[in-house]
N, C-alpha and C positions, 0 to 999 in steps of 0.2 A: 476378462469379466465374463463368467458364464451365466446366463439367464436362462431360466426354465419356467414352465407353466404358463401363467398369464401375467403379463406386464400391465396391470390396471391397478386403479385405487391406491390403497396403501402399499402396494408393491412397487409403484412408481417413486413414492418417496423413500423407500428403502433403497432403491437402485440410486436415487439422487445422494443419499446420505454415503454409499458405498463409492461413488464416483468421487465426493467431496473427500473422503478419507484417503483415496489412493492416488489422486491426480497430483498431488505435490510430491508424491515419491516415486513418480514414473521416470523422471530424468530422462535419459535417452533411450529408456525401454520402450518397445512398440506395443501398444496395447491392442487387444483383440476382444471384439465383442461377439461372444459365442451365442447365437440365437437358435442353434440346432434343437435345443429342447423346448422352444416357446410354441405354445399352441395358440395365443391370442394376444394382440397388443392394442389398446385403445390409442387414441389420439395424443393424449398426454404422455404415454409411453413411447410412442413413436417420436414425439417431438424431443423428448429427454434424450433418448438414443441418437437422434439427429444431431443435438447440440454436443453430446459427447464425441460423437464422430467428427463433427466440425472442429472442436476444440483439440482434438488429440491425433486426428488422422488415423482412427483405428481400423485395423482390418476387421471387416465383418464376415464371421464364419457360418455358412448355411449349408444344409444338405439334403434338402427335400424342395418340392415345388412350394409348399407354404413357407418354409423359412426362407427359401430364396426371394419370395415376395415380400417378406419383412425386411430383409437385407436390401432390397432395391427401394423400399420405402425409406429406409434409412438414409441410403446414399442419394436419393433423388435430388433432394435439395441442394446438396453439394454440387451436382451435375448442373442444375439450374443456374445457381449463382455464377459458376465458372463460365458458362456459355453467356451469361450477362456481363462478363468482366468484373465480378465482385471478387 
């Protein structure tokens, strides 16, 4: 799933609709969240991508300091939950 630009407002809803459309068809396929083209994410966008990551175990692709930051935000909740034994 390639994301570009800003993951805010109506684009969060569009991302959610896309996730709903593809998640049933993934089967054994590995999902990749490609945030290399993302310039900004608000809290709702980050929360949705965390949820997708948590549900799918998706690999998060990043390639710059900014997108690495976004990738860490997406993964962070997973790491915290694992350290708490969740």
